[in-house]
DOZA-407057 format. One record per residue: residue in three letters; x, y, z of N, C-alpha, C in turn. Coordinates in nm, 2 decimals, m for minus. Layout:
<pts>
{pt "Ala" {X Y Z} {X Y Z} {X Y Z}}
...
</pts>
This chain:
<pts>
{pt "Met" {0.69 0.85 1.73} {0.66 0.99 1.69} {0.55 1.05 1.73}}
{pt "Asp" {0.60 1.19 1.78} {0.47 1.26 1.81} {0.34 1.27 1.71}}
{pt "Ala" {0.21 1.26 1.77} {0.08 1.28 1.67} {0.13 1.40 1.58}}
{pt "Gln" {0.13 1.49 1.67} {0.15 1.60 1.58} {0.22 1.66 1.43}}
{pt "Ile" {0.36 1.56 1.51} {0.47 1.55 1.36} {0.41 1.48 1.26}}
{pt "Phe" {0.33 1.36 1.32} {0.31 1.29 1.21} {0.21 1.35 1.15}}
{pt "Trp" {0.10 1.46 1.13} {0.03 1.50 1.10} {0.08 1.65 1.02}}
{pt "Asn" {0.21 1.70 1.06} {0.23 1.79 1.01} {0.34 1.74 0.88}}
{pt "Val" {0.39 1.64 0.88} {0.43 1.59 0.78} {0.37 1.55 0.66}}
{pt "Ile" {0.28 1.50 0.67} {0.14 1.45 0.55} {0.13 1.58 0.54}}
{pt "Gly" {0.07 1.68 0.60} {0.01 1.82 0.56} {0.13 1.90 0.47}}
{pt "Glu" {0.27 1.88 0.51} {0.33 1.96 0.42} {0.35 1.85 0.26}}
{pt "Tyr" {0.32 1.72 0.27} {0.34 1.62 0.16} {0.19 1.69 0.05}}
{pt "Asn" {0.12 1.68 0.08} {0.00 1.69 0.05} {m0.02 1.82 m0.02}}
{pt "Ala" {0.01 1.93 0.09} {0.00 2.05 0.02} {0.11 2.05 m0.09}}
{pt "Gln" {0.24 1.99 m0.15} {0.34 2.01 m0.22} {0.33 1.90 m0.36}}
{pt "Thr" {0.24 1.82 m0.31} {0.25 1.72 m0.45} {0.09 1.66 m0.50}}
{pt "Met" {0.04 1.72 m0.47} {m0.11 1.65 m0.50} {m0.12 1.65 m0.63}}
{pt "Ile" {m0.08 1.73 m0.69} {m0.10 1.72 m0.83} {m0.04 1.58 m0.92}}
{pt "Ile" {0.14 1.55 m0.84} {0.14 1.40 m0.87} {0.08 1.30 m0.83}}
{pt "Gln" {0.02 1.31 m0.69} {m0.08 1.25 m0.69} {m0.17 1.19 m0.74}}
{pt "Ile" {m0.23 1.31 m0.77} {m0.37 1.30 m0.94} {m0.29 1.20 m0.98}}
{pt "Gly" {m0.19 1.22 m1.08} {m0.15 1.18 m1.21} {m0.11 1.03 m1.17}}
{pt "Leu" {m0.06 1.01 m1.05} {m0.02 0.85 m1.00} {m0.14 0.81 m0.95}}
{pt "Phe" {m0.23 0.85 m0.92} {m0.36 0.78 m0.88} {m0.42 0.72 m0.97}}
{pt "Ile" {m0.42 0.79 m1.05} {m0.47 0.76 m1.19} {m0.43 0.65 m1.32}}
{pt "Phe" {m0.26 0.66 m1.32} {m0.19 0.58 m1.37} {m0.20 0.44 m1.26}}
{pt "Leu" {m0.22 0.44 m1.17} {m0.18 0.30 m1.06} {m0.35 0.24 m1.06}}
{pt "Ile" {m0.41 0.32 m1.10} {m0.56 0.26 m1.07} {m0.59 0.18 m1.24}}
{pt "Ser" {m0.54 0.29 m1.33} {m0.60 0.26 m1.48} {m0.46 0.14 m1.46}}
{pt "Ala" {m0.40 0.12 m1.42} {m0.32 m0.03 m1.44} {m0.34 m0.13 m1.39}}
{pt "Ile" {m0.38 m0.10 m1.27} {m0.48 m0.23 m1.18} {m0.61 m0.27 m1.25}}
{pt "Val" {m0.69 m0.21 m1.29} {m0.79 m0.23 m1.38} {m0.72 m0.32 m1.53}}
{pt "Val" {m0.65 m0.28 m1.57} {m0.59 m0.30 m1.70} {m0.54 m0.49 m1.66}}
{pt "Ser" {m0.50 m0.50 m1.57} {m0.43 m0.62 m1.55} {m0.58 m0.71 m1.45}}
{pt "Tyr" {m0.62 m0.65 m1.40} {m0.79 m0.71 m1.38} {m0.84 m0.76 m1.49}}
{pt "Met" {m0.84 m0.70 m1.60} {m0.94 m0.72 m1.75} {m0.85 m0.83 m1.79}}
{pt "Gln" {m0.71 m0.88 m1.75} {m0.60 m0.97 m1.80} {m0.59 m0.91 m1.95}}
{pt "Lys" {m0.54 m0.78 m1.99} {m0.49 m0.75 m2.08} {m0.36 m0.71 m2.08}}
{pt "Ile" {m0.30 m0.69 m2.00} {m0.16 m0.69 m1.94} {m0.15 m0.72 m1.84}}
{pt "Asn" {m0.09 m0.82 m1.78} {m0.07 m0.95 m1.64} {0.00 m0.82 m1.55}}
{pt "Trp" {0.11 m0.81 m1.58} {0.20 m0.76 m1.49} {0.22 m0.58 m1.44}}
{pt "Ser" {0.10 m0.49 m1.51} {0.12 m0.39 m1.52} {0.04 m0.33 m1.40}}
{pt "Ala" {m0.03 m0.43 m1.30} {m0.07 m0.39 m1.17} {0.07 m0.39 m1.07}}
{pt "Lys" {0.11 m0.49 m1.09} {0.27 m0.50 m1.01} {0.35 m0.39 m1.05}}
{pt "Phe" {0.33 m0.35 m1.17} {0.45 m0.23 m1.18} {0.46 m0.11 m1.16}}
{pt "Ala" {0.30 m0.07 m1.19} {0.24 0.03 m1.08} {0.21 0.06 m0.96}}
{pt "Leu" {0.23 m0.07 m0.89} {0.24 m0.06 m0.71} {0.39 m0.08 m0.72}}
{pt "Gly" {0.48 m0.07 m0.78} {0.65 m0.10 m0.78} {0.65 0.06 m0.77}}
{pt "Ile" {0.63 0.10 m0.88} {0.62 0.22 m0.91} {0.59 0.32 m0.77}}
{pt "Thr" {0.47 0.31 m0.71} {0.39 0.39 m0.63} {0.47 0.39 m0.49}}
{pt "Asn" {0.50 0.25 m0.48} {0.61 0.27 m0.35} {0.75 0.29 m0.31}}
{pt "Leu" {0.72 0.26 m0.46} {0.90 0.36 m0.47} {0.90 0.54 m0.45}}
{pt "Phe" {0.80 0.57 m0.50} {0.75 0.75 m0.47} {0.74 0.76 m0.31}}
{pt "Ile" {0.67 0.65 m0.26} {0.60 0.69 m0.11} {0.78 0.65 m0.04}}
{pt "Gly" {0.85 0.59 m0.08} {0.99 0.56 m0.03} {1.06 0.70 m0.03}}
{pt "Phe" {1.09 0.72 m0.19} {1.16 0.86 m0.19} {1.12 0.95 m0.17}}
{pt "Val" {1.01 0.97 m0.19} {0.91 1.12 m0.16} {0.88 1.16 m0.04}}
{pt "Phe" {0.78 1.07 0.03} {0.71 1.11 0.13} {0.79 1.04 0.27}}
{pt "Phe" {0.88 0.95 0.28} {0.91 0.95 0.36} {1.09 1.01 0.34}}
{pt "Gly" {1.11 0.98 0.23} {1.31 1.05 0.23} {1.30 1.17 0.19}}
{pt "Leu" {1.18 1.23 0.14} {1.19 1.40 0.11} {1.11 1.47 0.26}}
{pt "Tyr" {1.01 1.44 0.29} {0.95 1.48 0.40} {0.96 1.42 0.52}}
{pt "Gly" {1.01 1.33 0.57} {1.01 1.23 0.67} {1.11 1.31 0.77}}
{pt "Thr" {1.07 1.32 0.90} {1.14 1.41 0.97} {1.19 1.34 1.07}}
{pt "Glu" {1.18 1.22 1.13} {1.18 1.12 1.24} {1.32 1.01 1.19}}
{pt "Pro" {1.36 0.97 1.29} {1.46 0.83 1.25} {1.41 0.74 1.18}}
{pt "Val" {1.27 0.70 1.25} {1.15 0.56 1.22} {1.13 0.56 1.09}}
{pt "Gln" {1.12 0.70 0.99} {1.08 0.73 0.90} {1.18 0.71 0.78}}
{pt "Lys" {1.32 0.77 0.84} {1.41 0.74 0.71} {1.51 0.62 0.78}}
{pt "Tyr" {1.52 0.52 0.84} {1.57 0.47 0.90} {1.48 0.30 0.87}}
{pt "Phe" {1.34 0.33 0.91} {1.28 0.19 0.87} {1.15 0.21 0.75}}
{pt "Ala" {1.15 0.30 0.74} {1.00 0.34 0.67} {1.07 0.36 0.51}}
{pt "Val" {1.18 0.38 0.48} {1.23 0.45 0.36} {1.28 0.31 0.32}}
{pt "Pro" {1.39 0.25 0.38} {1.45 0.08 0.33} {1.30 0.03 0.28}}
{pt "Leu" {1.20 m0.01 0.36} {1.08 m0.09 0.35} {1.02 m0.05 0.25}}
{pt "Tyr" {0.99 0.07 0.20} {0.91 0.10 0.06} {0.95 0.06 m0.02}}
{pt "Leu" {1.10 0.11 m0.04} {1.19 0.10 m0.16} {1.26 m0.03 m0.20}}
{pt "Leu" {1.23 m0.13 m0.08} {1.26 m0.29 m0.10} {1.14 m0.31 m0.15}}
{pt "Cys" {1.00 m0.29 m0.12} {0.87 m0.34 m0.18} {0.85 m0.25 m0.33}}
{pt "Gly" {0.90 m0.15 m0.32} {0.90 m0.10 m0.48} {0.97 m0.20 m0.56}}
{pt "Val" {1.08 m0.23 m0.54} {1.18 m0.30 m0.61} {1.18 m0.39 m0.62}}
{pt "Leu" {1.07 m0.51 m0.50} {1.03 m0.65 m0.53} {0.89 m0.65 m0.63}}
{pt "Phe" {0.83 m0.53 m0.61} {0.71 m0.55 m0.72} {0.79 m0.54 m0.86}}
{pt "Leu" {0.85 m0.45 m0.85} {0.92 m0.43 m1.00} {0.96 m0.58 m1.05}}
{pt "Tyr" {1.03 m0.65 m0.97} {1.09 m0.76 m0.99} {1.02 m0.85 m1.04}}
{pt "Glu" {0.85 m0.86 m0.97} {0.79 m0.95 m0.96} {0.68 m0.91 m1.12}}
{pt "Ser" {0.71 m0.84 m1.18} {0.63 m0.72 m1.29} {0.68 m0.80 m1.38}}
{pt "Trp" {0.83 m0.85 m1.39} {0.90 m0.90 m1.48} {0.94 m1.07 m1.47}}
{pt "His" {0.94 m1.08 m1.36} {1.03 m1.27 m1.31} {0.86 m1.32 m1.35}}
{pt "Asn" {0.76 m1.28 m1.30} {0.61 m1.35 m1.31} {0.49 m1.25 m1.40}}
{pt "Arg" {0.58 m1.21 m1.51} {0.47 m1.11 m1.58} {0.37 m1.19 m1.61}}
{pt "Asn" {0.38 m1.32 m1.65} {0.24 m1.40 m1.71} {0.16 m1.45 m1.60}}
{pt "Asp" {0.17 m1.40 m1.47} {0.08 m1.44 m1.37} {m0.04 m1.39 m1.41}}
{pt "Val" {m0.16 m1.43 m1.37} {m0.26 m1.34 m1.42} {m0.32 m1.31 m1.27}}
{pt "Leu" {m0.38 m1.20 m1.28} {m0.46 m1.14 m1.17} {m0.58 m1.18 m1.18}}
{pt "Leu" {m0.62 m1.24 m1.06} {m0.78 m1.29 m1.06} {m0.90 m1.18 m1.03}}
{pt "Lys" {m1.00 m1.20 m1.05} {m1.09 m1.10 m1.04} {m1.10 m1.11 m0.86}}
{pt "Pro" {m1.14 m1.00 m0.79} {m1.11 m1.00 m0.65} {m1.25 m1.08 m0.62}}
{pt "Asn" {m1.23 m1.16 m0.50} {m1.31 m1.26 m0.42} {m1.38 m1.12 m0.34}}
{pt "Ile" {m1.48 m1.19 m0.25} {m1.63 m1.09 m0.20} {m1.49 m1.01 m0.09}}
{pt "Leu" {m1.43 m1.06 0.01} {m1.32 m1.00 0.07} {m1.23 m0.89 0.01}}
{pt "Gln" {m1.19 m0.93 m0.06} {m1.11 m0.85 m0.16} {m1.15 m0.71 m0.19}}
{pt "Ala" {m1.27 m0.75 m0.26} {m1.35 m0.65 m0.30} {m1.38 m0.54 m0.21}}
{pt "Ala" {m1.44 m0.56 m0.11} {m1.44 m0.49 0.02} {m1.35 m0.43 0.07}}
{pt "Leu" {m1.23 m0.49 0.07} {m1.10 m0.39 0.08} {m1.06 m0.32 0.02}}
{pt "Leu" {m1.11 m0.30 m0.11} {m1.03 m0.24 m0.23} {m1.20 m0.13 m0.21}}
{pt "Ala" {m1.27 m0.16 m0.16} {m1.36 m0.05 m0.17} {m1.36 0.04 m0.06}}
{pt "Leu" {m1.30 0.00 0.07} {m1.21 0.06 0.19} {m1.10 0.16 0.15}}
{pt "Tyr" {m1.04 0.09 0.06} {m0.91 0.16 0.01} {m0.98 0.30 m0.07}}
{pt "Leu" {m1.09 0.30 m0.16} {m1.15 0.43 m0.21} {m1.23 0.51 m0.13}}
{pt "Leu" {m1.24 0.46 m0.02} {m1.27 0.52 0.11} {m1.20 0.63 0.16}}
{pt "Tyr" {m1.04 0.58 0.16} {m0.97 0.65 0.25} {m0.97 0.79 0.32}}
{pt "Pro" {m1.01 0.88 0.24} {m0.99 1.02 0.19} {m1.15 1.05 0.30}}
{pt "Phe" {m1.25 0.96 0.25} {m1.38 1.01 0.28} {m1.39 0.99 0.40}}
{pt "Val" {m1.30 0.87 0.44} {m1.31 0.85 0.61} {m1.23 0.94 0.67}}
{pt "Ser" {m1.12 0.99 0.61} {m1.04 1.10 0.72} {m1.12 1.21 0.72}}
{pt "Val" {m1.19 1.29 0.63} {m1.29 1.39 0.61} {m1.40 1.38 0.71}}
{pt "Trp" {m1.44 1.24 0.72} {m1.56 1.22 0.79} {m1.55 1.23 0.97}}
{pt "Leu" {m1.39 1.15 1.01} {m1.34 1.21 1.12} {m1.29 1.35 1.12}}
{pt "Gly" {m1.31 1.43 1.07} {m1.29 1.58 1.12} {m1.14 1.64 1.07}}
{pt "Asn" {m1.09 1.56 0.94} {m1.01 1.62 0.84} {m0.99 1.67 0.77}}
{pt "Ser" {m0.87 1.79 0.76} {m0.90 1.85 0.61} {m0.85 1.87 0.57}}
{pt "Phe" {m0.82 1.91 0.43} {m0.70 1.95 0.34} {m0.60 2.05 0.39}}
{pt "Pro" {m0.48 2.03 0.41} {m0.37 1.91 0.32} {m0.38 1.79 0.46}}
{pt "Gln" {m0.41 1.83 0.59} {m0.38 1.72 0.72} {m0.48 1.63 0.64}}
{pt "Met" {m0.52 1.56 0.60} {m0.60 1.44 0.55} {m0.53 1.34 0.49}}
{pt "Ala" {m0.56 1.23 0.49} {m0.51 1.07 0.41} {m0.60 1.14 0.26}}
{pt "Thr" {m0.49 1.06 0.19} {m0.51 1.08 0.05} {m0.49 0.93 m0.02}}
{pt "Tyr" {m0.51 0.89 m0.15} {m0.51 0.76 m0.20} {m0.34 0.74 m0.20}}
{pt "Ile" {m0.25 0.86 m0.24} {m0.12 0.82 m0.28} {m0.04 0.87 m0.13}}
{pt "Met" {m0.05 0.75 m0.03} {0.03 0.76 0.13} {0.06 0.65 0.17}}
{pt "Pro" {0.15 0.65 0.25} {0.17 0.51 0.28} {0.10 0.39 0.33}}
{pt "Cys" {0.00 0.46 0.39} {m0.10 0.34 0.45} {m0.21 0.26 0.36}}
{pt "Pro" {m0.26 0.39 0.28} {m0.32 0.36 0.16} {m0.28 0.29 0.04}}
{pt "Val" {m0.14 0.30 0.03} {m0.08 0.22 m0.08} {m0.03 0.07 m0.03}}
{pt "Ile" {0.00 0.06 0.08} {0.00 m0.05 0.13} {m0.10 m0.16 0.14}}
{pt "Ser" {m0.21 m0.11 0.18} {m0.38 m0.15 0.19} {m0.39 m0.21 0.05}}
{pt "Leu" {m0.37 m0.11 m0.05} {m0.40 m0.16 m0.18} {m0.31 m0.23 m0.25}}
{pt "Ser" {m0.15 m0.24 m0.20} {m0.08 m0.32 m0.23} {m0.13 m0.51 m0.20}}
{pt "Ile" {m0.13 m0.48 m0.10} {m0.18 m0.60 m0.07} {m0.31 m0.68 m0.08}}
{pt "Thr" {m0.40 m0.58 m0.12} {m0.54 m0.65 m0.17} {m0.52 m0.69 m0.29}}
{pt "Val" {m0.43 m0.61 m0.39} {m0.43 m0.65 m0.53} {m0.30 m0.80 m0.56}}
{pt "Tyr" {m0.21 m0.76 m0.47} {m0.09 m0.90 m0.47} {m0.16 m0.99 m0.40}}
{pt "Ala" {m0.27 m1.01 m0.35} {m0.35 m1.15 m0.30} {m0.40 m1.20 m0.43}}
{pt "Gly" {m0.44 m1.12 m0.52} {m0.52 m1.21 m0.67} {m0.44 m1.26 m0.76}}
{pt "Tyr" {m0.32 m1.25 m0.72} {m0.21 m1.30 m0.78} {m0.17 m1.49 m0.74}}
{pt "Lys" {m0.16 m1.58 m0.81} {m0.10 m1.68 m0.76} {0.01 m1.68 m0.69}}
{pt "Asn" {0.11 m1.66 m0.78} {0.27 m1.65 m0.72} {0.28 m1.57 m0.66}}
{pt "Lys" {0.28 m1.59 m0.57} {0.40 m1.45 m0.44} {0.54 m1.46 m0.40}}
{pt "Asn" {0.58 m1.37 m0.42} {0.69 m1.34 m0.31} {0.64 m1.32 m0.15}}
{pt "Lys" {0.70 m1.43 m0.10} {0.69 m1.45 0.05} {0.77 m1.30 0.09}}
{pt "Leu" {0.86 m1.28 0.09} {0.94 m1.17 0.14} {0.87 m1.04 0.11}}
{pt "Leu" {0.85 m1.02 0.01} {0.73 m0.86 m0.05} {0.63 m0.88 0.05}}
{pt "Leu" {0.55 m1.01 0.06} {0.40 m1.02 0.12} {0.47 m1.03 0.26}}
{pt "Ala" {0.58 m1.04 0.28} {0.58 m0.99 0.46} {0.64 m0.84 0.52}}
{pt "Leu" {0.72 m0.82 0.44} {0.70 m0.68 0.39} {0.58 m0.58 0.42}}
{pt "Leu" {0.49 m0.58 0.32} {0.37 m0.58 0.31} {0.29 m0.59 0.40}}
{pt "Thr" {0.30 m0.68 0.47} {0.20 m0.73 0.60} {0.25 m0.65 0.73}}
{pt "Leu" {0.39 m0.63 0.75} {0.43 m0.60 0.83} {0.40 m0.45 0.87}}
{pt "Trp" {0.41 m0.37 0.73} {0.35 m0.23 0.78} {0.21 m0.24 0.79}}
{pt "Gly" {0.15 m0.34 0.73} {0.00 m0.33 0.75} {m0.03 m0.36 0.87}}
{pt "Leu" {0.05 m0.41 0.94} {0.01 m0.46 1.09} {0.02 m0.31 1.21}}
{pt "Thr" {0.13 m0.21 1.14} {0.10 m0.12 1.17} {m0.02 m0.02 1.22}}
{pt "Gly" {m0.07 m0.03 1.12} {m0.23 m0.01 1.09} {m0.26 0.03 1.28}}
{pt "Ile" {m0.15 m0.05 1.38} {m0.24 m0.03 1.53} {m0.25 0.10 1.57}}
{pt "Lys" {m0.12 0.19 1.53} {m0.09 0.29 1.56} {m0.17 0.37 1.55}}
{pt "Ser" {m0.33 0.36 1.47} {m0.43 0.47 1.42} {m0.50 0.51 1.55}}
{pt "Val" {m0.45 0.43 1.66} {m0.52 0.46 1.80} {m0.43 0.58 1.88}}
{pt "Phe" {m0.29 0.59 1.85} {m0.22 0.63 1.91} {m0.23 0.82 1.83}}
{pt "Phe" {m0.21 0.79 1.72} {m0.20 0.92 1.63} {m0.30 0.97 1.64}}
{pt "His" {m0.47 0.89 1.65} {m0.53 0.98 1.66} {m0.60 0.97 1.48}}
{pt "Ala" {m0.58 0.86 1.44} {m0.55 0.83 1.28} {m0.64 0.71 1.23}}
{pt "Tyr" {m0.74 0.74 1.30} {m0.86 0.59 1.25} {m0.88 0.56 1.17}}
{pt "Glu" {m0.88 0.64 0.99} {m0.88 0.55 0.92} {m0.79 0.45 0.88}}
{pt "Asp" {m0.65 0.46 0.97} {m0.55 0.38 0.92} {m0.64 0.22 0.96}}
{pt "Leu" {m0.73 0.18 1.07} {m0.80 0.07 1.09} {m0.82 0.00 0.93}}
{pt "Ile" {m0.82 0.06 0.82} {m0.84 m0.03 0.71} {m0.73 m0.04 0.65}}
{pt "Leu" {m0.61 0.00 0.68} {m0.49 m0.05 0.69} {m0.48 m0.18 0.80}}
{pt "Leu" {m0.56 m0.17 0.92} {m0.48 m0.26 0.98} {m0.58 m0.42 0.93}}
{pt "Ser" {m0.71 m0.37 0.91} {m0.78 m0.46 0.88} {m0.66 m0.54 0.68}}
{pt "Cys" {m0.64 m0.49 0.62} {m0.52 m0.54 0.56} {m0.44 m0.57 0.54}}
{pt "Gly" {m0.38 m0.51 0.69} {m0.21 m0.63 0.79} {m0.29 m0.74 0.83}}
{pt "Leu" {m0.43 m0.78 0.86} {m0.43 m0.90 0.91} {m0.48 m1.01 0.81}}
{pt "Tyr" {m0.56 m0.95 0.72} {m0.50 m1.03 0.57} {m0.40 m1.06 0.50}}
{pt "Gly" {m0.33 m0.99 0.55} {m0.18 m1.05 0.44} {m0.12 m1.13 0.55}}
{pt "Val" {m0.12 m1.15 0.69} {m0.11 m1.24 0.82} {m0.17 m1.36 0.76}}
{pt "Val" {m0.25 m1.38 0.71} {m0.36 m1.48 0.63} {m0.28 m1.52 0.53}}
{pt "Leu" {m0.23 m1.43 0.44} {m0.22 m1.51 0.31} {m0.10 m1.55 0.33}}
{pt "Leu" {0.00 m1.46 0.40} {0.19 m1.51 0.43} {0.13 m1.68 0.50}}
{pt "Phe" {0.06 m1.67 0.62} {0.05 m1.84 0.64} {0.02 m1.95 0.52}}
{pt "Asn" {m0.11 m1.88 0.46} {m0.15 m1.99 0.36} {m0.01 m2.04 0.26}}
{pt "Glu" {0.07 m1.92 0.23} {0.20 m1.92 0.12} {0.28 m2.02 0.21}}
{pt "Ile" {0.32 m1.98 0.31} {0.45 m2.03 0.42} {0.39 m2.23 0.41}}
{pt "Arg" {0.26 m2.26 0.46} {0.23 m2.36 0.48} {0.17 m2.45 0.34}}
{pt "Ala" {0.19 m2.34 0.25} {0.19 m2.42 0.07} {0.33 m2.50 0.06}}
{pt "Ser" {0.40 m2.39 0.08} {0.56 m2.41 0.07} {0.57 m2.55 0.13}}
{pt "Lys" {0.55 m2.55 0.23} {0.62 m2.68 0.30} {0.53 m2.83 0.24}}
{pt "Arg" {0.40 m2.81 0.21} {0.37 m2.90 0.13} {0.42 m2.95 0.01}}
{pt "Asn" {0.46 m2.85 m0.03} {0.48 m2.86 m0.19} {0.65 m2.94 m0.22}}
{pt "Lys" {0.73 m2.93 m0.06} {0.87 m2.97 m0.07} {0.86 m3.12 m0.09}}
</pts>
């Protein structure tokens, strides 16, 4: 995909959905905080499910223009959303542990996403915001890491998109190095999950 097409999609999406994004961001952060406080253990996974579905249906389904967006990104985000909702029910009592140092650093990087985008010379609407594909996956990997029970398919899908952060170099979206960092962390998490499964057999 051409870099200008990439930024045009972002600009149109941001210009037309910013109010919805603000509401969804407040809902998402509130749900995660409630889970970290161990008030409602499943709320973070539920909110991440809704947010990933929103990205799949709206960002890629409605605003996407390229085949890779329609036929790769849409199903990936929809499946991530469905799996998060499934996990919020199936493992609803699984406790979200307080973030360790690495997770806290990645959460801080997520919160810095739009500020880094502006620092790199971007401006609204063609800039990264919190409710966009790459920031959402970054947050999804980091928060999901805090749960003991992890769905390996969900973790693999999140990690797959996380590794697409390498595109930051080609699209001049260097803020997505944050995504790549989370993707590499996802590789470690997935490796540990696979190794634990083999050990428990």
